[in-house]
Structures are given as C-alpha cells and as structure tokens.
C-alpha positions as CSV (number, residue, x, y, z in Angstrom):
1,M,12.6,79.5,79.3
2,Q,11.2,80.3,82.8
3,L,13.8,80.3,85.5
4,K,13.6,80.8,89.3
5,S,15.3,84.1,90.4
6,K,18.2,84.1,92.8
7,L,19.6,87.5,94.0
8,T,23.4,87.6,94.1
9,G,23.7,90.9,95.9
10,I,26.7,91.6,93.6
11,E,27.0,95.0,91.8
12,S,28.5,94.9,88.3
13,G,29.2,98.6,88.4
14,S,28.1,99.2,84.9
15,V,26.4,96.7,82.6
16,L,23.3,94.6,83.6
17,V,24.6,91.0,84.3
18,V,22.9,87.7,85.0
19,M,24.3,84.3,85.8
20,L,23.0,81.1,84.1
21,N,23.7,77.5,84.9
22,Y,25.8,75.9,82.1
23,L,23.1,73.4,81.3
24,D,20.4,76.0,80.8
25,A,22.8,78.1,78.8
26,A,23.6,75.2,76.5
27,E,19.9,74.4,76.0
28,M,19.3,78.0,74.8
29,G,22.5,78.1,72.8
30,I,23.9,80.9,75.0
31,H,27.6,81.5,75.6
32,S,29.4,83.7,78.1
33,T,29.1,87.4,77.2
34,D,26.0,86.7,75.0
35,R,22.8,88.6,75.8
36,V,19.5,87.5,77.1
37,K,16.2,89.3,77.6
38,V,14.9,88.8,81.2
39,S,11.3,89.8,81.9
40,F,9.1,89.9,85.0
41,N,5.8,91.6,85.7
42,N,5.8,93.7,82.4
43,R,9.4,94.8,83.0
44,E,12.3,93.6,81.0
45,A,16.1,94.0,80.8
46,I,18.7,93.1,78.2
47,C,21.6,91.5,80.2
48,V,25.0,90.1,79.6
49,V,25.5,86.5,80.6
50,D,28.0,84.9,83.0
51,I,28.1,81.0,83.0
52,S,28.4,79.0,86.2
53,K,28.5,75.3,87.0
54,T,28.1,75.7,90.8
55,W,26.8,79.1,91.9
56,V,23.3,78.7,90.3
57,G,21.7,75.3,89.8
58,K,19.8,74.2,86.7
59,G,16.4,76.0,86.5
60,S,17.7,79.1,88.3
61,I,19.1,82.5,87.2
62,G,21.4,84.6,89.3
63,L,20.6,88.3,89.2
64,Y,23.1,91.1,89.8
65,K,22.0,94.0,91.9
66,E,21.4,96.3,88.9
67,V,19.0,93.7,87.3
68,E,17.2,93.2,90.6
69,E,16.5,96.9,90.8
70,A,15.6,97.2,87.1
71,L,13.0,94.4,87.4
72,S,11.9,94.9,91.0
73,I,12.3,91.2,91.5
74,K,12.9,89.0,94.5
75,T,14.5,85.6,95.1
76,G,12.1,82.9,94.0
77,D,10.2,85.0,91.5
78,P,9.8,83.4,88.1
79,A,11.7,85.2,85.3
80,N,11.2,84.6,81.6
81,V,14.6,84.3,79.8
82,S,15.2,84.3,76.1
83,P,18.2,85.0,73.8
84,A,18.6,88.6,72.7
85,E,20.4,90.3,69.9
86,A,23.6,92.3,70.6
87,P,23.1,96.1,70.6
88,R,23.6,97.9,67.3
89,S,26.4,100.0,68.8
90,L,28.7,97.0,68.6
91,E,28.7,97.4,64.8
92,F,29.9,101.0,65.2
93,I,32.5,100.0,67.8
94,T,33.9,97.5,65.4
95,K,33.9,100.1,62.7
96,K,36.0,102.5,64.9
97,M,38.3,99.6,65.8
98,N,39.0,99.2,62.0
99,G,40.0,102.9,61.8
100,A,36.9,104.3,60.2
101,R,35.2,107.6,61.3
102,L,31.9,107.6,63.1
103,N,29.0,110.0,62.4
104,K,26.9,111.8,65.0
105,Q,24.2,109.1,65.0
106,E,26.7,106.3,65.4
107,M,28.4,108.0,68.2
108,F,25.2,108.8,69.9
109,T,24.1,105.1,69.7
110,I,27.3,104.0,71.4
111,V,27.0,106.6,74.2
112,K,23.3,105.8,74.7
113,D,23.9,102.1,75.0
114,T,26.7,102.9,77.4
115,V,24.4,104.9,79.7
116,D,21.7,102.3,79.3
117,R,24.2,99.7,80.5
118,K,23.9,97.6,77.4
119,L,27.6,97.3,76.8
120,S,29.9,94.9,78.7
121,D,33.2,96.0,80.2
122,I,35.0,94.2,77.3
123,E,33.0,96.1,74.7
124,L,33.6,99.5,76.5
125,T,37.3,98.7,76.6
126,A,37.3,98.0,72.9
127,F,35.6,101.4,72.2
128,V,37.9,103.4,74.5
129,S,41.0,101.6,73.2
130,S,39.9,102.3,69.6
131,L,39.8,106.0,70.4
132,H,43.2,105.8,71.9
133,F,44.8,104.0,69.0
134,N,42.9,105.5,66.1
135,G,42.2,109.0,67.4
136,L,39.2,111.3,67.1
137,S,38.6,113.8,64.3
138,M,37.1,117.1,65.4
139,D,33.7,116.1,63.9
140,E,33.8,112.9,66.0
141,T,34.9,114.9,69.1
142,V,32.0,117.2,68.7
143,A,29.6,114.3,68.1
144,L,30.9,112.4,71.2
145,S,30.8,115.5,73.4
146,A,27.2,116.4,72.4
147,S,26.1,112.8,72.8
148,M,27.6,112.6,76.3
149,A,25.8,115.8,77.3
150,E,22.5,114.8,75.8
151,T,22.3,111.4,77.5
152,G,22.5,112.9,81.0
153,K,20.8,115.6,83.0
154,T,21.2,119.4,82.5
155,L,21.2,122.1,85.1
156,G,19.0,124.5,83.2
157,I,20.2,127.6,85.0
158,K,18.6,130.7,83.7
159,G,20.7,133.5,82.3
160,K,22.4,134.6,79.1
161,M,25.9,134.3,80.5
162,I,27.0,131.3,82.6
163,L,30.7,131.3,83.5
164,D,32.8,128.3,84.4
165,K,36.4,127.1,84.8
166,H,38.1,123.7,84.5
167,S,41.6,122.6,85.4
168,L,43.3,119.8,83.5
169,G,44.9,118.9,86.8
170,G,48.1,117.1,87.4
171,V,49.4,119.5,90.0
172,P,48.8,118.6,93.7
173,G,47.3,121.2,96.1
174,D,45.4,123.1,93.4
175,K,42.6,124.6,95.4
176,T,42.2,127.6,93.0
177,T,38.5,126.9,92.3
178,M,37.7,127.6,95.9
179,L,38.8,131.2,95.4
180,V,37.7,131.7,91.7
181,V,34.1,130.7,92.2
182,P,33.4,133.2,95.1
183,I,35.4,135.9,93.3
184,I,33.2,135.6,90.1
185,A,30.0,135.2,92.1
186,A,30.9,138.3,94.1
187,A,31.3,140.2,90.8
188,G,27.7,139.5,90.1
189,Y,28.1,136.6,87.5
190,K,26.7,133.1,87.7
191,I,29.2,130.3,88.1
192,P,27.6,126.9,88.9
193,K,30.7,124.9,89.5
194,T,30.4,121.1,89.5
195,S,33.6,119.3,90.3
196,S,34.9,115.8,90.6
197,R,36.4,113.8,93.4
198,A,40.0,112.6,93.3
199,I,40.7,109.8,90.8
200,T,44.5,109.7,90.9
201,S,45.2,112.9,92.8
202,P,45.4,113.5,96.6
203,A,42.2,115.6,96.5
204,G,39.6,116.7,94.0
205,T,37.7,120.0,94.4
206,A,34.7,118.2,95.7
207,D,36.9,116.5,98.4
208,R,38.3,119.9,99.4
209,V,35.0,121.7,99.6
210,E,33.4,118.9,101.5
211,C,35.6,119.9,104.5
212,L,33.6,123.1,104.6
213,C,30.1,122.0,103.6
214,P,28.0,119.3,101.9
215,V,28.7,118.9,98.2
216,T,26.3,116.1,97.3
217,L,23.5,118.4,96.0
218,S,20.5,117.6,93.8
219,V,19.8,119.7,90.7
220,D,17.1,121.6,92.6
221,E,19.6,122.4,95.5
222,I,22.2,123.6,93.0
223,L,19.6,125.8,91.3
224,R,18.5,127.3,94.6
225,T,22.1,127.9,95.7
226,V,23.0,129.6,92.5
227,E,19.8,131.7,92.5
228,K,20.6,133.0,96.0
229,T,24.4,133.3,95.7
230,N,25.3,133.3,92.0
231,G,27.6,130.3,92.6
232,C,27.9,126.8,94.0
233,L,30.7,124.2,94.7
234,A,29.0,120.9,94.1
235,W,30.0,117.3,93.4
236,G,29.2,116.6,89.7
237,G,28.8,112.9,90.3
238,A,25.6,113.5,92.3
239,V,23.7,115.2,89.5
240,D,24.3,112.8,86.7
241,L,25.9,115.3,84.2
242,A,27.3,113.3,81.2
243,P,27.1,110.0,83.1
244,A,28.8,108.1,80.2
245,D,32.0,109.8,81.3
246,D,32.2,108.0,84.6
247,M,31.7,104.7,82.8
248,F,34.5,105.5,80.3
249,I,36.8,106.6,83.2
250,Q,36.4,103.0,84.7
251,V,38.1,101.8,81.5
252,E,40.6,104.6,81.1
253,Y,42.0,104.4,84.6
254,P,43.3,100.7,84.6
255,L,44.6,101.1,81.1
256,S,46.4,104.4,81.9
257,I,45.0,106.1,78.8
258,D,42.9,109.2,78.4
259,P,41.5,109.6,74.9
260,L,38.3,111.2,76.1
261,L,39.8,114.3,77.7
262,L,38.2,116.9,75.4
263,P,34.7,115.4,75.2
264,S,34.8,114.6,78.9
265,V,35.4,118.2,79.9
266,M,33.3,119.9,77.4
267,S,30.3,117.6,77.6
268,K,30.0,118.5,81.3
269,K,30.3,122.2,80.6
270,K,27.5,121.9,78.0
271,A,25.3,120.0,80.4
272,A,25.9,122.7,83.0
273,G,24.8,125.3,80.5
274,S,28.1,127.1,80.5
275,T,28.5,129.9,77.9
276,H,32.0,131.1,78.8
277,V,34.7,128.7,80.0
278,V,38.3,129.1,81.1
279,I,40.5,126.0,80.8
280,D,43.4,126.1,83.2
281,M,46.3,124.1,81.7
282,P,49.1,123.5,84.2
283,T,52.3,123.1,82.2
284,G,55.9,122.0,82.9
285,R,57.9,119.2,84.4
286,G,55.7,117.0,86.7
287,S,52.4,118.2,85.2
288,K,50.2,116.5,82.7
289,L,51.4,118.9,79.9
290,K,55.1,118.9,79.8
291,T,55.8,121.6,77.2
292,I,54.3,124.9,76.1
293,G,54.0,123.6,72.6
294,E,52.0,120.6,73.8
295,A,49.7,122.8,75.8
296,Q,49.2,125.3,73.0
297,S,48.2,122.5,70.6
298,L,45.6,121.1,73.1
299,A,44.3,124.6,73.8
300,K,43.6,125.1,70.1
301,N,41.5,121.9,70.1
302,F,39.6,123.1,73.2
303,I,38.8,126.4,71.6
304,E,37.7,124.9,68.3
305,L,35.5,122.3,70.1
306,G,34.0,125.1,72.1
307,K,33.1,127.0,68.9
308,N,31.4,123.9,67.5
309,M,29.4,123.5,70.7
310,G,28.4,127.1,71.1
311,I,30.7,127.7,74.1
312,I,33.3,130.5,74.2
313,V,36.5,129.0,75.5
314,N,39.7,130.7,76.6
315,C,42.7,128.6,77.7
316,V,45.4,129.8,80.2
317,L,48.8,128.1,80.6
318,T,49.8,128.1,84.3
319,F,53.0,127.1,86.1
320,G,52.7,123.4,87.0
321,E,56.2,122.4,88.3
322,Q,55.3,122.5,92.0
323,P,52.2,122.2,94.2
324,I,49.9,125.2,94.4
325,G,50.1,126.8,97.8
326,Y,51.5,124.8,100.7
327,G,48.9,122.2,101.6
328,V,48.2,119.0,99.8
329,G,45.2,116.9,100.9
330,P,41.5,117.7,101.4
331,A,41.6,119.3,104.9
332,L,45.0,120.9,104.5
333,E,43.9,122.5,101.3
334,A,40.5,123.6,102.6
335,R,42.3,125.3,105.6
336,E,44.6,127.1,103.2
337,A,41.9,128.2,100.8
338,L,39.8,129.5,103.7
339,S,42.8,131.3,105.3
340,T,43.7,132.9,102.0
341,I,40.3,134.1,101.1
342,S,39.8,135.4,104.7
343,N,43.1,137.3,104.5
344,I,44.3,135.5,107.6
345,S,47.4,134.2,105.9
346,S,48.5,134.3,102.2
347,S,49.8,131.8,99.8
348,P,51.3,134.1,97.1
349,D,51.2,131.6,94.2
350,L,47.6,130.6,95.1
351,V,46.5,134.2,95.1
352,E,48.3,134.9,91.8
353,K,46.8,132.0,90.0
354,A,43.3,132.5,91.4
355,V,43.1,136.2,90.5
356,S,44.7,135.5,87.1
357,V,42.2,132.8,86.2
358,A,39.3,134.8,87.6
359,G,40.5,137.9,85.7
360,V,40.3,136.1,82.4
361,L,36.8,135.0,83.1
362,L,35.8,138.5,84.1
363,E,37.2,140.0,80.9
364,M,35.4,137.3,78.9
365,A,32.2,138.6,80.6
366,G,33.1,142.2,79.4
367,E,34.9,143.6,82.4
368,K,38.1,145.7,82.0
369,N,41.3,145.0,83.9
370,G,39.8,141.6,85.1
371,K,42.8,140.6,87.2
372,D,42.8,143.9,89.1
373,L,39.1,143.5,89.8
374,A,39.5,139.9,90.9
375,Y,42.3,141.0,93.3
376,K,40.1,143.8,94.7
377,L,37.2,141.4,95.3
378,L,39.5,139.0,97.1
379,K,41.3,141.6,99.3
380,S,38.2,143.6,100.1
381,G,36.5,140.7,101.8
382,S,33.7,140.4,99.1
383,A,34.9,137.0,97.9
384,E,35.1,135.7,101.5
385,R,31.5,136.9,102.2
386,K,30.3,135.2,99.0
387,L,32.1,131.9,99.9
388,R,30.5,131.9,103.3
389,Q,27.1,132.6,101.8
390,I,27.6,129.6,99.4
391,I,28.8,127.4,102.4
392,G,25.6,128.3,104.3
393,E,23.3,127.7,101.4
394,Q,24.9,124.3,100.8
395,G,24.2,123.3,104.4
396,G,27.6,124.1,106.1
397,D,28.6,126.5,108.9
398,S,29.0,129.9,107.3
399,K,31.1,131.0,110.3
400,I,33.6,128.2,110.0
401,K,37.2,129.1,110.8
402,P,40.4,127.5,109.3
403,S,41.2,126.0,112.8
404,D,37.8,124.3,112.8
405,I,38.9,122.0,110.0
406,E,40.5,119.0,111.5
407,V,43.8,117.6,110.1
408,G,45.6,114.3,110.9
409,S,46.9,114.1,114.4
410,H,49.9,112.0,113.4
411,V,52.6,114.3,112.0
412,A,56.2,113.8,110.9
413,E,58.8,116.2,109.6
414,I,60.8,115.8,106.5
415,K,64.1,117.7,106.8
416,S,66.7,118.7,104.3
417,K,69.8,116.7,104.2
418,T,71.9,119.5,102.9
419,S,72.0,123.3,102.7
420,G,71.2,125.2,99.5
421,T,68.3,126.2,97.3
422,I,65.2,124.2,96.3
423,W,65.5,123.8,92.6
424,W,62.6,121.3,91.9
425,I,59.7,119.5,93.6
426,A,58.6,116.2,92.0
427,N,54.8,116.5,91.8
428,H,54.2,112.8,91.1
429,D,56.2,111.8,94.2
430,I,54.2,114.3,96.4
431,V,51.0,112.7,95.1
432,K,52.3,109.2,95.9
433,I,53.4,110.2,99.4
434,S,50.0,112.0,100.1
435,R,48.0,109.0,99.0
436,E,50.2,106.6,101.0
437,A,49.4,108.9,104.0
438,G,45.7,108.2,103.4
439,T,44.4,110.9,101.0
440,P,41.7,111.4,99.7
441,K,39.7,109.0,101.8
442,D,41.3,110.3,105.0
443,R,40.5,114.0,104.8
444,G,43.1,115.0,107.4
445,A,46.0,113.3,105.6
446,G,48.4,114.9,103.3
447,V,51.6,117.1,103.0
448,L,52.2,120.6,104.2
449,F,55.2,122.4,102.7
450,R,57.3,124.8,104.7
451,K,59.6,125.6,101.8
452,K,59.1,125.6,98.0
453,I,61.1,126.2,94.8
454,G,63.5,129.2,95.1
455,D,63.6,129.1,98.9
456,T,66.9,128.6,100.7
457,V,67.2,125.9,103.4
458,K,69.8,124.8,105.9
459,N,70.9,121.3,106.6
460,G,68.4,119.8,109.0
461,E,65.7,122.4,108.3
462,V,62.1,121.2,107.8
463,I,61.0,121.2,104.2
464,M,57.6,119.6,104.7
465,E,55.4,117.8,107.1
466,V,53.4,114.7,106.5
467,Y,50.0,114.3,108.1
468,A,48.1,111.0,108.6
469,E,45.1,109.8,110.7
470,D,46.9,106.7,112.0
471,D,50.5,105.7,112.8
472,R,50.7,102.9,110.2
473,K,49.9,105.1,107.3
474,L,52.2,107.8,108.5
475,H,55.1,105.3,108.8
476,N,54.5,104.1,105.3
477,A,54.3,107.6,103.9
478,I,57.6,108.6,105.6
479,R,59.3,105.5,104.4
480,L,58.2,106.3,100.8
481,A,59.2,110.0,101.2
482,E,62.7,108.9,102.3
483,S,62.9,106.5,99.3
484,L,61.7,109.0,96.7
485,N,63.5,112.1,97.9
486,P,60.9,114.4,96.2
487,V,62.6,117.8,96.8
488,G,65.8,118.8,95.1
489,V,68.1,120.9,97.2
490,Y,71.4,122.1,95.8
491,A,73.9,124.8,96.7
492,K,74.6,125.9,93.1
493,M,73.2,125.3,89.7
494,K,76.2,123.1,88.7
495,D,75.3,120.7,91.5
496,R,72.2,119.7,89.6
497,M,74.1,117.7,87.0
498,F,73.8,114.4,88.9
499,I,70.3,113.9,90.1
500,E,70.0,110.2,90.9
501,K,71.0,106.7,89.9
502,V,68.3,104.3,88.7
503,P,68.7,100.9,90.2
504,D,69.1,98.0,87.8
505,G,66.1,95.8,87.3
506,E,63.7,98.1,88.9
507,N,60.3,98.6,87.2
508,H,59.7,102.3,86.8
509,K,56.0,102.6,85.8
510,K,55.0,105.9,84.3
511,F,52.8,107.8,86.7
512,F,49.3,108.3,85.2
513,V,47.3,111.4,85.9
514,L,43.5,111.2,85.4
515,E,41.5,114.2,86.7
516,R,38.1,115.6,85.8
C-alpha cells in the first residue's frame, strides 16, 4: 500500500515508530504494536505501528523523527507500506521469560535488535524484567556483556596495558575519579576514562568534569587526548560505547530494577579496551551495597566475568556511609576536586580514597607500594599538572582556579538543633535535597557540608549549606531538608536508640540508585 508521508516531529527515543489510520491498518490486517516495512527511494525501515483515528487521515502515514531520518523522507513523499514479520529476537525473549537460558547467538540477536531499534518499549521491558526475575547465569552474563560491547564502537587505544576504574555509585559527592585519572596518567600509564552523567545521583563524573572542560568528545578527540596526556575524562554517551546499555537503562529506571549491572559495567570496559580494571564498591548503610558479605559476593562475580572477557579485575570495598568530601553537586564537587589536587585545601577522606584506589591500579600495573606512589604523585604536584594538561587538551582553561567555578548564588544554612556528635548522615536524603535544589541540571546547585560523621557540633552551629540557582528551588530544598532531618546528632551513643517515628499511612518508597 502506498501512503502519503506526514512528519510528526515526535521522537520515540528508541524504536522506529509510525502511525497508521485505523482504516488503512484494518485493510492491511495490522494491529497496534505490529510491524510494517516502510520504504522510500531504495531505503527501508521496519517500524512498530501506532493506530490513530484522528491524527492521520486515511491514505497517510505519520512518521516519527527516527523514521524520518532513517528514510530521508519529507512530508508529502509517497511511502510504500507492507506488513513485516516480528524480529527473531522476540522468540528468544519469550524463551528467557519462561526461565530458559540463552546462548551467545540468542543473546547477541536480542542486543543487535535493540541497537537497531527493532524492539518496542514493551518488548524491551519484557526482556529486562525476565533478567530481573529469572536471573543470569555466568555464561549468559558473559554473552550479554560481549554482545553489548560488539554492537557499539570501540576506542582502539594502542598499548598492552590500559588501566581503568569504575564506581558502583550510591554515595553522593564521589569525585574520586577526578583525582585517580591524573594520578595514574602522571605515573605514565594510559587511562582513557569514559563516564556517565547523573541518572539518579546529584552528579555523574561527566557532570563534574564539565565544570572544568568539555566532555563531549569524539573517538578521535579521545585518542588524541590520551596520546598526548595518557588520560582523558570524557562523557561515554557521546562515543556510543555499548549503546544497548542506554536503552536498557530507560527500562530499568522507571521499574527501579538493575539486573544488567555486571554486563553494563564490563561491556563498556571491554569497548574502551581496558585490560586492568578496579571496581570501587562503596559499602554500608545508605549505599547501594549494604553489607560486606553482599559486596564480596558481587566482587567475585565481577572478577569471574573479567576473567571470561580477558580483563583483569580487582574490587575494593570502600566506606559508603557518608558523602565523599564536603561538596555534593557538579560545581561544588569540581571546586573541591581541583582544590584538593592543587593542594590548596584538603578533604582527608577524598584523598584517602583516591590514593587507595589509584594505588591498587598501580600495583596491578606492576608498581610496588602503589598507595605511597599515588600519594607522592598527588602531593608533589604531578597529578595537578597532568589534570591541567588533560583539561587543556579537552578544550578547557588549563589555568582554571577553584574560585573560577561558579556555584549557586542562593544559599541557606542548615543548623544543628542540638549539641553532640554526628553519628550518621543519610546519603539518600542528601541526594533528594541536592536534586530538589536543582542538581544535576543546575551545575551550581547542591550541598556543602561543614561537619561530617565523628565531628562534634554545638546547638545552632552550621552543619551544611544548601546552594541553588534560584530562590524557589532553594526554598523547596530547605523545606525538604527540615522534613528529612538527614544528619543524626546525639550527645551519647545511648541517645541513638530512638531515631524517628514513621507517620501512619505515609508511603515510604524505597530509594532506587542507578549509576553507571
């Protein structure tokens, strides 16, 4: 059937979608979510169908933005439309839903159809949900990880040893990568770090680094930067590494599930060409991994998966019961990282974590006393010089000072309501407050701590400051902070017995952490 094209200007965000009038659909025997082949000028696309009674008239076909681009078609152009078979991957998704295991070819077919936008949101949801409920064997995890890497771009960086690190996240203010990368690069090792933007956190590494220099780099720009400096701090979303992961995340996030953690992390490391990887696993109350046992179990899976993929993996369990450093939010964290690496001011826990993680990487590379070497590179100024070189190569100002990084001009203080010692900080509540203030979109928004766990405070003393870029967001963040009371101050240990009363009938949704 030949139909007149009508451009909708709508983006589906994933699968190729067209809209048919219900009369034309009935004539072809097409139902909603069925597939049709749409062709124009020797180009064709397999598309999922939406049915409409009013938006497109009989004899017309509405084309979503992705279809318009795939066919290079304009409004009024004649498109040939015919029924199409469902992709083979649906058979394998159904197989996984029924609890069966998938082989490498079946897993590859699903991932390839995902990247080629042949699967609808419903079908992707069915696949991700089947992984959540039925689990993944190690063979399936290896197959899925390899398939995700193979269906995207690779960096192709030359060298026998490519170092990398990844944090499982869940702890606000973790700007460790901004110190680890220049430390490793200053030691003479290549570390092409591609990082994500925030999904549920106040800031991803890419958001933090973007306060210092551009992070949206092409593969060629990454290669050039690494060739000249040994390292880079780039946004992974710009270089299409393991692109299926971004599509799976769109399903995971609204469902608050994360069955693809292992393949998501390791597929991107494989695509980056990493040979030695440290996985930072923040552990404790308020972090993604609540217990040491849980963290150790996951660490064994990462190590085994790495062996199967030809990557040497070490895992380090780190303290995750409070924010890292004092700043939470893109600009506040960038300021703190730059101040720390420049030895202008020091955040002891940030320094300790950075040199510990970098030390493990250096020892994996064959260095002795890795932590001592990392500390020396940090304190001698070598790491700072390397970071500034990376900033310059990525198009930023290599002479930037912490004070040059603008933070929100609207500030409010959160004061202690009693005297005592800080016994705990609720990470999830700090995330909520920071995002209410405007992070990560508003770079200058966030939270700046004045006191942390173990510090003593007096009644009325400032515990933290909230920053925002407008009064409305600041007001909302302060109101939320007063409601959540995210910092526990008690005079003595025995005073911790009663923490809070949960109001009747209040819906307490579990806070979901999704970071890449």
